RODO-519563 format. One record per residue (C-alpha): residue number from 1; residue in one letter; x, y, z. Coordinates in pm, whole numbers, plus 50000, padded with zeros to 5 digits. Example, Ala and Ser with C-alpha at 12.3 -4.5 7.8 and 13.67 -1.06 7.14 Angstrom:
REM RODO-519563
<site 1, 'A', <51230, 49550, 50780>>
<site 2, 'S', <51367, 49894, 50714>>
REM end
This chain:
REM RODO-519563
<site 1, 'M', <30554, 28487, 89266>>
<site 2, 'N', <30371, 28594, 88954>>
<site 3, 'Y', <30008, 28497, 89122>>
<site 4, 'V', <30121, 28741, 89402>>
<site 5, 'F', <30181, 29014, 89150>>
<site 6, 'V', <29897, 29010, 88939>>
<site 7, 'A', <29655, 28998, 89211>>
<site 8, 'G', <29827, 29280, 89322>>
<site 9, 'L', <29816, 29481, 89021>>
<site 10, 'M', <29446, 29397, 88997>>
<site 11, 'G', <29451, 29545, 89310>>
<site 12, 'V', <29591, 29838, 89177>>
<site 13, 'A', <29329, 29892, 88865>>
<site 14, 'L', <29025, 29858, 89086>>
<site 15, 'L', <29181, 30157, 89337>>
<site 16, 'V', <29237, 30351, 89012>>
<site 17, 'R', <28888, 30286, 88889>>
<site 18, 'L', <28707, 30315, 89141>>
<site 19, 'A', <28870, 30721, 89146>>
<site 20, 'I', <28780, 30732, 88808>>
<site 21, 'A', <28394, 30664, 88841>>
<site 22, 'P', <28249, 30963, 88884>>
<site 23, 'L', <28374, 31067, 88551>>
<site 24, 'D', <28328, 30802, 88361>>
<site 25, 'G', <27947, 30691, 88451>>
<site 26, 'G', <28150, 30387, 88560>>
<site 27, 'I', <27847, 30341, 88892>>
<site 28, 'Q', <27909, 29947, 88851>>
<site 29, 'Y', <28256, 29924, 88988>>
<site 30, 'I', <28050, 30016, 89352>>
<site 31, 'T', <27733, 29845, 89274>>
<site 32, 'F', <27861, 29574, 89121>>
<site 33, 'F', <28222, 29521, 89163>>
<site 34, 'P', <28252, 29376, 89465>>
<site 35, 'S', <27945, 29113, 89367>>
<site 36, 'V', <28224, 29005, 89064>>
<site 37, 'A', <28472, 28913, 89282>>
<site 38, 'I', <28291, 28779, 89576>>
<site 39, 'A', <28164, 28542, 89254>>
<site 40, 'A', <28468, 28480, 89150>>
<site 41, 'V', <28652, 28353, 89504>>
<site 42, 'V', <28353, 28145, 89567>>
<site 43, 'G', <28292, 27981, 89192>>
<site 44, 'G', <28548, 28017, 89015>>
<site 45, 'F', <28632, 28232, 88635>>
<site 46, 'W', <28303, 28132, 88481>>
<site 47, 'T', <28060, 28207, 88790>>
<site 48, 'G', <28254, 28530, 88833>>
<site 49, 'M', <28223, 28638, 88444>>
<site 50, 'F', <27853, 28594, 88506>>
<site 51, 'A', <27801, 28800, 88780>>
<site 52, 'A', <27990, 29074, 88522>>
<site 53, 'V', <27756, 28982, 88294>>
<site 54, 'L', <27491, 29043, 88486>>
<site 55, 'G', <27633, 29312, 88668>>
<site 56, 'T', <27671, 29514, 88329>>
<site 57, 'V', <27323, 29408, 88186>>
<site 58, 'M', <27176, 29537, 88558>>
<site 59, 'A', <27368, 29884, 88485>>
<site 60, 'S', <27252, 29981, 88183>>
<site 61, 'Y', <26860, 29900, 88268>>
<site 62, 'L', <26909, 30090, 88617>>
<site 63, 'F', <27128, 30367, 88541>>
<site 64, 'W', <27057, 30501, 88173>>
<site 65, 'P', <26890, 30744, 88123>>
<site 66, 'P', <26596, 30863, 88094>>
<site 67, 'Y', <26632, 30616, 88476>>
<site 68, 'M', <26469, 30320, 88540>>
<site 69, 'S', <26345, 30250, 88165>>
<site 70, 'W', <26442, 30017, 87928>>
<site 71, 'K', <26570, 30174, 87619>>
<site 72, 'F', <26841, 30059, 87363>>
<site 73, 'E', <26942, 30329, 87274>>
<site 74, 'L', <27330, 30339, 87377>>
<site 75, 'E', <27516, 30661, 87431>>
<site 76, 'N', <27891, 30617, 87424>>
<site 77, 'E', <28013, 30676, 87769>>
<site 78, 'M', <27744, 30386, 87882>>
<site 79, 'M', <27940, 30185, 87564>>
<site 80, 'I', <28322, 30292, 87729>>
<site 81, 'S', <28153, 30240, 88073>>
<site 82, 'N', <28062, 29884, 88047>>
<site 83, 'A', <28343, 29757, 87762>>
<site 84, 'V', <28604, 29873, 88026>>
<site 85, 'F', <28432, 29695, 88357>>
<site 86, 'L', <28375, 29345, 88085>>
<site 87, 'V', <28764, 29414, 88104>>
<site 88, 'D', <28844, 29453, 88465>>
<site 89, 'A', <28643, 29199, 88565>>
<site 90, 'L', <28814, 28913, 88304>>
<site 91, 'L', <29110, 29032, 88443>>
<site 92, 'V', <29008, 29023, 88826>>
<site 93, 'C', <28838, 28679, 88780>>
<site 94, 'T', <29142, 28491, 88555>>
<site 95, 'S', <29377, 28667, 88830>>
<site 96, 'I', <29152, 28507, 89110>>
<site 97, 'E', <29140, 28170, 88904>>
<site 98, 'A', <29514, 28146, 88871>>
<site 99, 'M', <29521, 28229, 89230>>
<site 100, 'H', <29222, 27936, 89313>>
<site 101, 'R', <29479, 27686, 89080>>
<site 102, 'F', <29814, 27787, 89292>>
<site 103, 'Y', <29595, 27713, 89595>>
<site 104, 'R', <29487, 27397, 89507>>
<site 105, 'R', <29908, 27340, 89346>>
<site 106, 'F', <30041, 27377, 89669>>
<site 107, 'L', <29804, 27244, 89873>>
<site 108, 'G', <29879, 26926, 89620>>
<site 109, 'A', <30277, 26992, 89671>>
<site 110, 'E', <30219, 26973, 90036>>
<site 111, 'D', <29985, 26650, 90104>>
<site 112, 'D', <30279, 26455, 89850>>
<site 113, 'L', <30568, 26601, 90000>>
<site 114, 'R', <30378, 26521, 90351>>
<site 115, 'L', <30329, 26133, 90181>>
<site 116, 'A', <30691, 26143, 90121>>
<site 117, 'T', <30790, 26235, 90440>>
<site 118, 'T', <30591, 25933, 90542>>
<site 119, 'V', <30731, 25703, 90320>>
<site 120, 'Y', <31100, 25786, 90409>>
<site 121, 'E', <31016, 25808, 90734>>
<site 122, 'H', <30850, 25466, 90772>>
<site 123, 'S', <31020, 25215, 90492>>
<site 124, 'A', <31143, 24961, 90532>>
<site 125, 'E', <31472, 24977, 90327>>
<site 126, 'G', <31714, 25185, 90386>>
<site 127, 'I', <31766, 25553, 90293>>
<site 128, 'M', <32040, 25789, 90236>>
<site 129, 'V', <32122, 26085, 90066>>
<site 130, 'T', <32422, 26253, 90000>>
<site 131, 'D', <32536, 26518, 89785>>
<site 132, 'A', <32758, 26553, 89469>>
<site 133, 'N', <33030, 26519, 89722>>
<site 134, 'A', <32905, 26195, 89832>>
<site 135, 'R', <32887, 26392, 90158>>
<site 136, 'I', <32586, 26288, 90367>>
<site 137, 'L', <32278, 26472, 90435>>
<site 138, 'T', <31982, 26253, 90562>>
<site 139, 'V', <31940, 25911, 90596>>
<site 140, 'N', <31601, 25777, 90737>>
<site 141, 'P', <31544, 25536, 91048>>
<site 142, 'A', <31530, 25219, 90887>>
<site 143, 'F', <31924, 25324, 90778>>
<site 144, 'T', <31967, 25351, 91141>>
<site 145, 'Q', <31837, 25047, 91235>>
<site 146, 'I', <32003, 24842, 90934>>
<site 147, 'T', <32399, 24961, 91055>>
<site 148, 'G', <32332, 25101, 91405>>
<site 149, 'F', <32481, 25449, 91347>>
<site 150, 'S', <32251, 25766, 91444>>
<site 151, 'Q', <32215, 26030, 91248>>
<site 152, 'D', <32407, 26242, 91377>>
<site 153, 'E', <32686, 25999, 91312>>
<site 154, 'V', <32705, 25961, 90961>>
<site 155, 'I', <32588, 26312, 90864>>
<site 156, 'G', <32868, 26518, 90752>>
<site 157, 'K', <33045, 26236, 90647>>
<site 158, 'T', <33119, 25995, 90333>>
<site 159, 'P', <32917, 25614, 90262>>
<site 160, 'A', <33306, 25515, 90363>>
<site 161, 'I', <33203, 25484, 90738>>
<site 162, 'L', <33027, 25187, 90569>>
<site 163, 'R', <33284, 24960, 90384>>
<site 164, 'S', <33370, 24602, 90487>>
<site 165, 'N', <33671, 24582, 90304>>
<site 166, 'R', <33564, 24300, 90172>>
<site 167, 'H', <33592, 24516, 89816>>
<site 168, 'D', <33924, 24617, 89650>>
<site 169, 'D', <33957, 24976, 89473>>
<site 170, 'D', <33834, 24856, 89186>>
<site 171, 'F', <33434, 24809, 89232>>
<site 172, 'Y', <33433, 25130, 89423>>
<site 173, 'R', <33529, 25306, 89093>>
<site 174, 'E', <33324, 25064, 88904>>
<site 175, 'I', <33007, 25252, 89100>>
<site 176, 'W', <33104, 25602, 89030>>
<site 177, 'D', <33188, 25537, 88697>>
<site 178, 'A', <32799, 25358, 88643>>
<site 179, 'L', <32698, 25670, 88867>>
<site 180, 'R', <32860, 25903, 88602>>
<site 181, 'E', <32785, 25760, 88283>>
<site 182, 'Q', <32437, 25603, 88375>>
<site 183, 'G', <32263, 25797, 88664>>
<site 184, 'R', <32205, 25434, 88801>>
<site 185, 'W', <32362, 25213, 89001>>
<site 186, 'Q', <32236, 24840, 89129>>
<site 187, 'G', <32405, 24516, 89340>>
<site 188, 'K', <32484, 24349, 89574>>
<site 189, 'I', <32718, 24513, 89895>>
<site 190, 'W', <32878, 24429, 90224>>
<site 191, 'N', <32940, 24657, 90429>>
<site 192, 'R', <32985, 24656, 90795>>
<site 193, 'R', <32754, 24762, 91121>>
<site 194, 'K', <32857, 25016, 91402>>
<site 195, 'N', <32989, 24697, 91581>>
<site 196, 'G', <33189, 24591, 91328>>
<site 197, 'E', <32959, 24325, 91165>>
<site 198, 'A', <33002, 24229, 90801>>
<site 199, 'Y', <32673, 24248, 90625>>
<site 200, 'L', <32496, 24206, 90286>>
<site 201, 'Q', <32258, 24454, 90147>>
<site 202, 'W', <32101, 24493, 89825>>
<site 203, 'L', <32185, 24821, 89702>>
<site 204, 'T', <32072, 25117, 89464>>
<site 205, 'I', <32214, 25446, 89364>>
<site 206, 'N', <32071, 25702, 89155>>
<site 207, 'R', <32183, 26008, 89068>>
<site 208, 'A', <31909, 26319, 89105>>
<site 209, 'S', <31993, 26619, 88969>>
<site 210, 'D', <31827, 26962, 88838>>
<site 211, 'R', <31829, 27021, 88443>>
<site 212, 'A', <32102, 27234, 88469>>
<site 213, 'S', <32342, 26978, 88676>>
<site 214, 'K', <32375, 27236, 88935>>
<site 215, 'H', <32206, 27015, 89250>>
<site 216, 'V', <32313, 26685, 89212>>
<site 217, 'R', <32202, 26519, 89484>>
<site 218, 'Y', <32264, 26087, 89536>>
<site 219, 'V', <32003, 25870, 89657>>
<site 220, 'A', <32089, 25500, 89796>>
<site 221, 'V', <31799, 25289, 89848>>
<site 222, 'C', <31936, 24955, 89998>>
<site 223, 'R', <31797, 24600, 90203>>
<site 224, 'D', <32007, 24412, 90403>>
<site 225, 'I', <31935, 24045, 90272>>
<site 226, 'T', <32214, 23858, 90443>>
<site 227, 'A', <31997, 23627, 90593>>
<site 228, 'S', <31839, 23535, 90267>>
<site 229, 'H', <32163, 23483, 90146>>
<site 230, 'I', <32277, 23277, 90469>>
<site 231, 'E', <31955, 23117, 90405>>
<site 232, 'D', <32039, 22995, 90021>>
<site 233, 'E', <32427, 22923, 90103>>
<site 234, 'Q', <32305, 22716, 90311>>
<site 235, 'I', <31993, 22517, 90075>>
<site 236, 'R', <32291, 22510, 89852>>
<site 237, 'H', <32573, 22319, 90071>>
<site 238, 'L', <32220, 22089, 90167>>
<site 239, 'A', <32159, 22006, 89809>>
<site 240, 'F', <32536, 21901, 89734>>
<site 241, 'H', <32692, 21783, 90087>>
<site 242, 'D', <32515, 21456, 90310>>
<site 243, 'A', <32297, 21579, 90610>>
<site 244, 'L', <32374, 21343, 90844>>
<site 245, 'T', <32803, 21371, 90847>>
<site 246, 'D', <32774, 21672, 90635>>
<site 247, 'L', <33000, 21509, 90371>>
<site 248, 'P', <33040, 21620, 90024>>
<site 249, 'N', <32743, 21356, 89874>>
<site 250, 'R', <32764, 21200, 89531>>
<site 251, 'L', <32724, 21532, 89264>>
<site 252, 'I', <33042, 21685, 89438>>
<site 253, 'L', <33238, 21389, 89437>>
<site 254, 'M', <33139, 21348, 88990>>
<site 255, 'D', <33258, 21749, 88935>>
<site 256, 'R', <33577, 21725, 89154>>
<site 257, 'L', <33617, 21395, 88968>>
<site 258, 'Q', <33580, 21476, 88690>>
<site 259, 'H', <33794, 21799, 88716>>
<site 260, 'A', <34038, 21662, 88921>>
<site 261, 'I', <34115, 21418, 88609>>
<site 262, 'A', <34140, 21686, 88342>>
<site 263, 'R', <34376, 21895, 88560>>
<site 264, 'A', <34563, 21557, 88606>>
<site 265, 'R', <34588, 21496, 88227>>
<site 266, 'R', <34712, 21830, 88137>>
<site 267, 'E', <34986, 21830, 88355>>
<site 268, 'D', <35043, 21500, 88392>>
<site 269, 'E', <35001, 21362, 88712>>
<site 270, 'R', <34830, 21085, 88895>>
<site 271, 'L', <34536, 21074, 89127>>
<site 272, 'A', <34337, 20821, 89378>>
<site 273, 'L', <34032, 20677, 89448>>
<site 274, 'I', <33983, 20476, 89755>>
<site 275, 'F', <33595, 20329, 89788>>
<site 276, 'I', <33571, 20278, 90157>>
<site 277, 'D', <33287, 20011, 90266>>
<site 278, 'L', <33163, 19969, 90573>>
<site 279, 'D', <33181, 19590, 90708>>
<site 280, 'H', <32911, 19449, 91019>>
<site 281, 'F', <32689, 19786, 91002>>
<site 282, 'K', <32376, 19639, 90895>>
<site 283, 'E', <32430, 19389, 91248>>
<site 284, 'V', <32479, 19726, 91424>>
<site 285, 'N', <32191, 19871, 91255>>
<site 286, 'D', <31938, 19581, 91334>>
<site 287, 'T', <32042, 19518, 91661>>
<site 288, 'Y', <32083, 19865, 91832>>
<site 289, 'G', <31844, 20087, 91599>>
<site 290, 'H', <31905, 20331, 91330>>
<site 291, 'D', <31980, 20577, 91587>>
<site 292, 'V', <32235, 20395, 91687>>
<site 293, 'G', <32360, 20394, 91307>>
<site 294, 'D', <32355, 20675, 91222>>
<site 295, 'L', <32599, 20788, 91508>>
<site 296, 'L', <32824, 20527, 91354>>
<site 297, 'L', <32782, 20688, 91041>>
<site 298, 'Q', <32923, 21021, 91207>>
<site 299, 'E', <33175, 20891, 91453>>
<site 300, 'V', <33332, 20723, 91071>>
<site 301, 'A', <33313, 21042, 90884>>
<site 302, 'E', <33481, 21244, 91167>>
<site 303, 'R', <33781, 20934, 91138>>
<site 304, 'I', <33769, 20992, 90775>>
<site 305, 'R', <33812, 21348, 90757>>
<site 306, 'G', <34123, 21356, 90993>>
<site 307, 'Q', <34339, 21136, 90806>>
<site 308, 'L', <34304, 21329, 90513>>
<site 309, 'R', <34492, 21674, 90377>>
<site 310, 'A', <34309, 21973, 90294>>
<site 311, 'S', <34356, 21893, 89890>>
<site 312, 'D', <34101, 21545, 89947>>
<site 313, 'T', <33771, 21521, 89943>>
<site 314, 'A', <33567, 21250, 90127>>
<site 315, 'I', <33227, 21159, 89983>>
<site 316, 'R', <32983, 20984, 90159>>
<site 317, 'M', <32814, 20781, 89906>>
<site 318, 'G', <32495, 20650, 90076>>
<site 319, 'G', <32415, 20396, 90290>>
<site 320, 'D', <32752, 20285, 90443>>
<site 321, 'E', <32983, 20350, 90171>>
<site 322, 'F', <33248, 20636, 90152>>
<site 323, 'V', <33457, 20738, 89910>>
<site 324, 'I', <33835, 20925, 89934>>
<site 325, 'L', <33950, 21164, 89633>>
<site 326, 'M', <34319, 21237, 89646>>
<site 327, 'E', <34520, 21435, 89441>>
<site 328, 'G', <34905, 21451, 89284>>
<site 329, 'Q', <34970, 21203, 89529>>
<site 330, 'D', <35232, 20992, 89353>>
<site 331, 'P', <35461, 20729, 89504>>
<site 332, 'Q', <35217, 20441, 89556>>
<site 333, 'D', <35376, 20318, 89922>>
<site 334, 'Q', <35193, 20556, 90059>>
<site 335, 'Y', <34890, 20418, 89983>>
<site 336, 'P', <34897, 20103, 90209>>
<site 337, 'R', <35012, 20312, 90484>>
<site 338, 'L', <34752, 20513, 90451>>
<site 339, 'S', <34477, 20235, 90414>>
<site 340, 'T', <34586, 20003, 90686>>
<site 341, 'T', <34566, 20346, 90907>>
<site 342, 'L', <34186, 20416, 90847>>
<site 343, 'I', <34115, 20041, 90863>>
<site 344, 'D', <34233, 20070, 91187>>
<site 345, 'L', <34081, 20375, 91290>>
<site 346, 'I', <33748, 20260, 91148>>
<site 347, 'S', <33809, 19960, 91389>>
<site 348, 'Q', <33811, 20099, 91691>>
<site 349, 'P', <33502, 20067, 91924>>
<site 350, 'M', <33283, 20309, 91980>>
<site 351, 'T', <33084, 20370, 92249>>
<site 352, 'L', <32709, 20571, 92110>>
<site 353, 'K', <32374, 20598, 92348>>
<site 354, 'G', <32566, 20377, 92629>>
<site 355, 'H', <32656, 20055, 92401>>
<site 356, 'T', <33005, 19976, 92274>>
<site 357, 'V', <32980, 19862, 91891>>
<site 358, 'R', <33275, 19829, 91659>>
<site 359, 'V', <33284, 19793, 91258>>
<site 360, 'G', <33531, 19675, 90961>>
<site 361, 'A', <33554, 19822, 90698>>
<site 362, 'S', <33723, 19703, 90361>>
<site 363, 'L', <33908, 19928, 90075>>
<site 364, 'G', <33891, 19910, 89746>>
<site 365, 'I', <34168, 20155, 89502>>
<site 366, 'A', <34210, 20257, 89171>>
<site 367, 'F', <34416, 20465, 89008>>
<site 368, 'Y', <34425, 20749, 88718>>
<site 369, 'P', <34609, 20670, 88465>>
<site 370, 'D', <34664, 20335, 88538>>
<site 371, 'D', <34260, 20207, 88632>>
<site 372, 'A', <34104, 20416, 88458>>
<site 373, 'Q', <34095, 20746, 88202>>
<site 374, 'D', <33771, 20830, 88244>>
<site 375, 'V', <33527, 20907, 88617>>
<site 376, 'E', <33271, 20643, 88560>>
<site 377, 'T', <33534, 20382, 88457>>
<site 378, 'L', <33722, 20499, 88752>>
<site 379, 'L', <33440, 20491, 88979>>
<site 380, 'K', <33378, 20118, 88966>>
<site 381, 'R', <33715, 20012, 88966>>
<site 382, 'A', <33769, 20137, 89256>>
<site 383, 'D', <33434, 20014, 89387>>
<site 384, 'A', <33570, 19633, 89272>>
<site 385, 'A', <33873, 19683, 89421>>
<site 386, 'M', <33675, 19704, 89703>>
<site 387, 'Y', <33438, 19372, 89663>>
<site 388, 'S', <33748, 19194, 89628>>
<site 389, 'A', <33928, 19299, 89980>>
<site 390, 'K', <33567, 19139, 90087>>
<site 391, 'S', <33611, 18860, 89935>>
<site 392, 'D', <34017, 18782, 90089>>
<site 393, 'G', <33828, 18882, 90458>>
<site 394, 'R', <33703, 19195, 90472>>
<site 395, 'S', <33889, 19477, 90714>>
<site 396, 'T', <34178, 19509, 90471>>
<site 397, 'F', <34245, 19675, 90134>>
<site 398, 'R', <34306, 19577, 89780>>
<site 399, 'F', <34422, 19758, 89434>>
<site 400, 'Y', <34228, 19709, 89098>>
<site 401, 'A', <34386, 19441, 88918>>
<site 402, 'P', <34206, 19354, 88630>>
<site 403, 'P', <34011, 19022, 88597>>
<site 404, 'R', <34269, 18783, 88448>>
<site 405, 'Q', <34577, 18927, 88697>>
<site 406, 'A', <34326, 18925, 88940>>
<site 407, 'S', <34230, 18564, 88928>>
<site 408, 'I', <34625, 18484, 88854>>
<site 409, 'T', <34709, 18683, 89193>>
<site 410, 'A', <34490, 18439, 89382>>
<site 411, 'R', <34605, 18136, 89259>>
<site 412, 'E', <34926, 18260, 89343>>
<site 413, 'A', <34777, 18304, 89744>>
<site 414, 'D', <34653, 17947, 89732>>
<site 415, 'G', <34989, 17779, 89611>>
REM end
């Protein structure tokens, strides 16, 4: 607006100077001023001023009496006329240069706006802009692709249309507190697509406002990370579960057993560890191949899993060895029943790839705190009890007994 005003003012000044030219001897306005203006438009400020200086020299030569002669006895009228001419030329060149700069800045802003629009339209990340009251003003095509909502369906509404109900009110309150205090929030959030499907996104919200904070906008940029989240969960699952049977592996056992012992110690409870080793598995593996052996292990895992409570944990230790962790089971007489049930189930025939195969199972049972006070010792004593069952004919179970007690029990059995 200022540039237009200056240009208009200079136009008025030019008309005034043309009107008074015959009176003050400013014939250079008619002869040279258009050249100055053209030079400034074409070449800028310094080119226009060069033309003005050149015009002043030419006017002094051409219109100084006696006519067409160089004389340096300067008269007042010519000096005034030249001075006014140069001042006006300076003003005109400055105004034209200002308009040049404004135009260049306008073109630059237009290019920036065009680039921003291109980025906005073609961004792979969803963009949503709201007003100070969280009313949606606009969304980009990526937002529509991620959420399934069209632009017309969300404009004028609040982001609550995306809520998945997986977060409580405190979660959203923390977001708004961060925006008010810091002007920014970033994190993971579960939202809901138009079809009702929940999805996980990485969301960044920034508050944008002018210096007076009168026009506040919230700009939210989101990226769907559901697939990578699922992939991370799968990787984490594979790290802590047996790939063949999908049972937890030794890492999970050590962690859960450690916590279980700590809880049992704190609450003065007992827990049991059952070590299972399959009988005659090697013969099945050698006779029918590893494919059949793998299917057998999967079937055994399912049969074990089917006998456990939600609080129990079945683990595959590796090979044909399994472990069961049972918490909160005080009556000791229930373990013979459970052990017998597991042995009977595992010993039932299986039809695998057209082959009918059978294996047995030997079980060893150790208790905390009766038999051991720590993880490693409890595992070793359950394993020792399992080997005792194998020594006593297999397809049976044994409770852990100290070596001296075990030899007494064996003598009593022989007698």
